[in-house]
C-alpha positions as CSV (number, residue, x, y, z in Angstrom):
1,X,-125.5,45.3,33.2
2,X,-127.7,47.1,35.8
3,X,-130.0,50.1,35.4
4,X,-130.7,52.7,38.1
5,X,-132.8,55.9,38.4
6,X,-130.8,58.5,40.2
7,X,-132.0,62.0,40.4
8,X,-134.6,61.3,37.8
9,X,-132.1,60.0,35.3
10,X,-131.5,56.5,34.0
11,X,-128.0,55.4,34.2
12,X,-126.5,52.1,33.0
13,X,-124.1,50.3,35.3
14,X,-121.3,48.4,33.8
15,X,-119.4,45.8,35.8
16,X,-115.6,45.5,35.9
17,X,-115.6,42.3,33.9
18,X,-117.6,43.9,31.1
19,X,-115.1,46.7,30.9
20,X,-112.3,44.2,30.4
21,X,-114.2,42.5,27.7
22,X,-114.6,45.8,25.8
23,X,-110.8,46.4,26.0
24,X,-110.1,42.9,24.6
25,X,-112.5,43.5,21.8
26,X,-110.7,46.8,20.9
27,X,-107.3,45.1,20.9
28,X,-108.6,42.3,18.7
29,X,-109.8,44.9,16.2
30,X,-106.4,46.5,16.2
31,X,-104.7,43.3,15.4
32,X,-107.2,42.5,12.7
33,X,-106.4,45.8,11.1
34,X,-102.6,45.1,10.9
35,X,-101.1,43.9,7.6
36,X,-99.1,40.6,7.2
37,X,-96.1,39.7,4.9
38,X,-96.8,39.2,1.3
39,X,-95.4,36.2,-0.6
40,X,-92.8,38.4,-2.4
41,X,-91.6,39.8,0.9
42,X,-91.2,36.2,2.3
43,X,-89.3,35.1,-0.8
44,X,-86.9,38.1,-0.6
45,X,-86.4,37.4,3.1
46,X,-85.6,33.8,2.5
47,X,-83.1,34.7,-0.3
48,X,-81.3,37.1,2.0
49,X,-81.0,34.5,4.7
50,X,-79.7,32.0,2.1
51,X,-77.0,34.5,0.9
52,X,-75.9,35.1,4.5
53,X,-75.8,31.4,5.2
54,X,-73.8,30.7,2.0
55,X,-71.3,33.4,2.8
56,X,-70.8,32.1,6.3
57,X,-70.3,28.6,4.9
58,X,-67.8,29.8,2.4
59,X,-65.8,31.6,5.0
60,X,-65.7,28.5,7.2
61,X,-64.8,26.3,4.2
62,X,-61.9,28.6,3.3
63,X,-60.6,28.6,6.9
64,X,-60.8,24.8,6.9
65,X,-59.1,24.5,3.5
66,X,-56.4,27.0,4.3
67,X,-55.7,25.2,7.6
68,X,-55.5,21.8,5.9
69,X,-53.2,23.1,3.1
70,X,-50.9,24.7,5.6
71,X,-50.7,21.4,7.5
72,X,-50.1,19.4,4.4
73,X,-47.4,21.9,3.3
74,X,-45.5,21.5,6.5
75,X,-45.8,17.7,6.2
76,X,-44.3,17.5,2.7
77,X,-41.5,20.0,3.4
78,X,-40.5,18.0,6.4
79,X,-40.6,14.8,4.4
80,X,-38.3,16.0,1.6
81,X,-35.9,17.6,4.1
82,X,-35.6,14.4,6.2
83,X,-35.3,12.2,3.1
84,X,-32.5,14.4,1.8
85,X,-30.8,14.3,5.1
86,X,-30.9,10.5,5.7
87,X,-29.9,9.6,2.1
88,X,-27.1,12.2,2.1
89,X,-25.9,11.0,5.6
90,X,-25.4,7.4,4.5
91,X,-24.2,8.2,1.0
92,X,-21.5,10.5,2.4
93,X,-20.1,7.5,4.3
94,X,-20.5,5.0,1.5
95,X,-17.5,3.7,-0.4
96,X,-19.7,2.3,-3.0
97,X,-23.1,3.6,-4.2
98,X,-25.2,1.6,-6.7
99,X,-28.5,2.7,-8.4
100,X,-30.9,0.3,-10.0
101,X,-34.2,0.3,-11.9
102,X,-35.6,3.1,-14.0
103,X,-35.9,5.6,-11.1
104,X,-32.6,4.6,-9.5
105,X,-34.2,2.5,-6.7
106,X,-33.3,0.4,-4.9
107,X,-30.5,2.7,-4.0
108,X,-27.7,0.6,-2.4
109,X,-24.9,2.1,-0.3
110,X,-22.0,0.0,1.2
111,X,-19.0,0.7,3.4
112,X,-16.7,-0.9,5.9
113,X,-16.8,0.1,9.5
114,X,-13.1,0.3,10.3
115,X,-13.6,-0.1,14.0
116,X,-15.4,-3.4,13.7
117,X,-14.3,-4.5,10.2
118,X,-18.0,-5.2,9.5
119,X,-19.7,-4.5,6.2
120,X,-22.4,-1.9,6.5
121,X,-25.2,-1.6,3.8
122,X,-28.2,0.6,3.6
123,X,-30.8,0.0,0.9
124,X,-33.5,2.6,0.1
125,X,-36.6,1.3,-1.7
126,X,-39.3,3.4,-3.3
127,X,-42.7,1.7,-3.3
128,X,-46.4,2.7,-3.2
129,X,-46.1,2.9,0.6
130,X,-43.4,5.5,0.4
131,X,-39.6,5.7,0.7
132,X,-38.1,3.1,3.1
133,X,-34.6,2.4,4.2
134,X,-33.2,-1.0,5.4
135,X,-30.0,-1.5,7.3
136,X,-27.8,-4.6,7.0
137,X,-24.6,-5.6,8.8
138,X,-22.5,-8.3,7.0
139,X,-25.6,-8.7,4.7
140,X,-27.8,-9.6,7.7
141,X,-30.9,-7.4,8.2
142,X,-30.6,-5.3,11.4
143,X,-34.0,-4.3,12.7
144,X,-32.6,-2.0,15.4
145,X,-30.6,0.2,13.0
146,X,-33.5,0.0,10.4
147,X,-35.9,1.3,13.0
148,X,-33.9,4.5,13.4
149,X,-34.5,5.4,9.7
150,X,-37.8,7.3,9.3
151,X,-40.5,6.0,6.9
152,X,-41.4,8.7,4.3
153,X,-45.0,7.9,3.6
154,X,-45.7,10.9,1.4
155,X,-42.8,10.2,-1.0
156,X,-44.3,7.7,-3.5
157,X,-44.3,9.3,-6.9
158,X,-41.8,7.2,-8.9
159,X,-41.7,9.6,-11.9
160,X,-40.6,12.6,-9.8
161,X,-38.6,10.9,-7.1
162,X,-35.5,9.5,-8.5
163,X,-31.7,9.2,-8.1
164,X,-28.8,9.3,-10.5
165,X,-25.1,8.8,-10.2
166,X,-23.2,11.8,-11.6
167,X,-19.8,11.2,-12.9
168,X,-16.8,13.4,-13.8
169,X,-13.5,14.4,-12.4
170,X,-10.8,17.0,-12.3
171,X,-8.3,17.1,-15.1
172,X,-4.8,18.5,-15.6
173,X,-3.3,19.1,-19.0
174,X,0.1,20.6,-18.3
175,X,1.6,20.6,-21.8
176,X,0.2,21.9,-25.1
177,X,-1.2,19.0,-27.0
178,X,-2.2,17.0,-23.9
179,X,-5.7,15.6,-24.4
180,X,-8.5,13.5,-22.9
181,X,-11.6,12.0,-24.6
182,X,-15.1,11.7,-23.3
183,X,-16.8,8.6,-24.8
184,X,-20.5,8.0,-24.7
185,X,-22.3,4.8,-23.8
186,X,-25.6,3.1,-24.8
187,X,-27.5,5.7,-22.6
188,X,-27.6,9.4,-23.6
189,X,-25.5,11.5,-21.3
190,X,-24.7,15.2,-20.9
191,X,-22.6,17.4,-18.7
192,X,-20.1,20.3,-18.6
193,X,-16.4,21.0,-19.1
194,X,-15.0,23.9,-17.0
195,X,-11.6,25.1,-18.1
196,X,-8.8,27.3,-16.6
197,X,-6.5,27.9,-19.6
198,X,-7.5,27.2,-23.2
199,X,-8.6,24.1,-25.1
200,X,-10.0,23.0,-28.5
201,X,-12.8,20.5,-28.9
202,X,-13.5,18.0,-31.6
203,X,-16.3,15.5,-31.8
204,X,-17.4,12.3,-33.6
205,X,-20.7,10.5,-34.2
206,X,-23.8,12.3,-32.8
207,X,-22.0,14.0,-29.9
208,X,-22.5,17.8,-29.6
209,X,-20.9,20.6,-27.6
210,X,-21.7,24.3,-27.0
211,X,-19.4,27.0,-25.8
212,X,-20.5,28.7,-22.6
213,X,-19.0,31.1,-20.1
214,X,-16.1,29.4,-18.5
215,X,-16.1,26.3,-20.7
216,X,-18.5,24.0,-22.6
217,X,-21.6,21.9,-22.3
218,X,-21.6,18.5,-24.1
219,X,-24.0,15.7,-25.0
220,X,-23.4,12.1,-26.2
221,X,-26.3,10.2,-27.7
222,X,-25.1,6.7,-28.6
223,X,-22.3,4.3,-28.0
224,X,-19.1,5.5,-29.8
225,X,-19.9,9.2,-29.6
226,X,-16.8,11.1,-28.5
227,X,-15.6,14.5,-27.6
228,X,-11.9,15.2,-27.4
229,X,-10.5,18.0,-25.3
230,X,-7.0,19.2,-26.3
231,X,-5.0,21.8,-24.4
232,X,-3.9,24.8,-26.5
233,X,-2.0,26.4,-23.7
234,X,0.3,25.0,-21.0
235,X,-0.9,24.4,-17.4
236,X,-4.5,24.0,-18.5
237,X,-6.7,22.6,-15.7
238,X,-10.4,22.1,-15.1
239,X,-13.1,19.6,-14.5
240,X,-15.8,17.7,-16.4
241,X,-19.1,16.3,-15.2
242,X,-21.6,13.9,-16.5
243,X,-25.3,13.6,-15.6
244,X,-26.0,9.9,-15.8
245,X,-22.5,8.5,-15.7
246,X,-23.1,6.7,-19.0
247,X,-20.0,8.4,-20.5
248,X,-16.4,7.7,-19.5
249,X,-13.2,9.8,-19.9
250,X,-9.6,8.9,-20.4
251,X,-6.3,10.6,-21.2
252,X,-5.5,10.0,-24.9
253,X,-2.4,12.2,-25.4
254,X,0.4,13.0,-23.0
255,X,2.7,15.0,-25.1
256,X,5.3,16.4,-22.6
257,X,7.4,15.5,-19.6
258,X,4.7,16.6,-17.2
259,X,2.0,13.9,-17.0
260,X,-1.6,14.7,-17.9
261,X,-4.1,13.4,-15.3
262,X,-7.7,12.7,-14.7
263,X,-8.9,12.1,-11.2
264,X,-11.9,9.8,-10.4
265,X,-15.0,11.0,-8.5
266,X,-18.8,10.7,-8.6
267,X,-21.7,12.0,-6.7
268,X,-25.4,11.2,-6.1
269,X,-28.1,13.4,-7.5
270,X,-31.3,12.8,-5.5
271,X,-34.6,14.4,-6.6
272,X,-37.4,14.0,-4.0
273,X,-41.1,14.9,-4.4
274,X,-43.6,14.6,-1.6
275,X,-47.4,14.9,-2.0
276,X,-50.1,15.3,0.7
277,X,-53.8,15.9,0.6
278,X,-56.1,15.9,-2.4
279,X,-58.1,18.4,-4.5
280,X,-57.8,22.0,-3.3
281,X,-56.0,20.8,-0.2
282,X,-53.2,19.1,-2.1
283,X,-49.6,20.3,-1.5
284,X,-46.4,19.2,-3.3
285,X,-42.8,19.8,-2.6
286,X,-39.8,18.9,-4.8
287,X,-36.1,19.3,-3.9
288,X,-32.9,18.1,-5.4
289,X,-29.8,17.1,-3.4
290,X,-26.3,16.6,-4.8
291,X,-24.2,14.4,-2.5
292,X,-20.4,14.1,-3.0
293,X,-19.1,11.1,-1.1
294,X,-16.4,11.4,1.5
295,X,-12.9,11.0,-0.1
296,X,-11.3,7.6,0.5
297,X,-8.1,8.0,2.5
């Protein structure tokens, strides 16, 4: 700072650098006068940021879960559809279908190729690795034909995936008094009797039957249980079905000139369950297929 006497007056000279220092001092004072955030304000701010982050995370998680469930749903639907198709395809051609084990697997289907006179056999096994089919020609494993059968990796629940052979047939009771009898076996069985005409039913043992629209439902529980169906009007026709094929049927009375008849037929009832994913992303699909074999010419 310099002092000068100009026109009898004392004036102080201030350099440019000193002026800048004064300005900086004023700015520093302004900053010191400003207020900062309190602890409460910081806590509220952190909580709001946390809520926003949680909401974003939840949305992302829901998108991911929904996408995974959709993918799993498509996978299990495709599995049960293809399993139903392939089992039905071979069973329709089979001349003999055999079920084994508690769940009906291995499922064995056999037929003769009339062009080559070779015995064809397809065996479906249900294991922890899924449902798998194996193809045999003259009882020799054929890897080429087996390779064409898909592997159903998601079908592995032995309690929900099962197959049964359904029995039954059409019947004709042309004369009043004609009758046939359903006889139960060691395994409980049940089914229906559909009637065109009129019949009366009698039972023995622990067998039961219930009248329903168009006919009856029936059940046999032990060996020796019987249900006898007797025509009470001429030209009575209908059909009977069984669930597990433990029961058999036979004509017991043929009272007139027109013969009473029972045809023979059976079908495969396949229940398929596929499961994919776990927890909230798990998807299940269950479908039942009823396959009636091709009539033997």
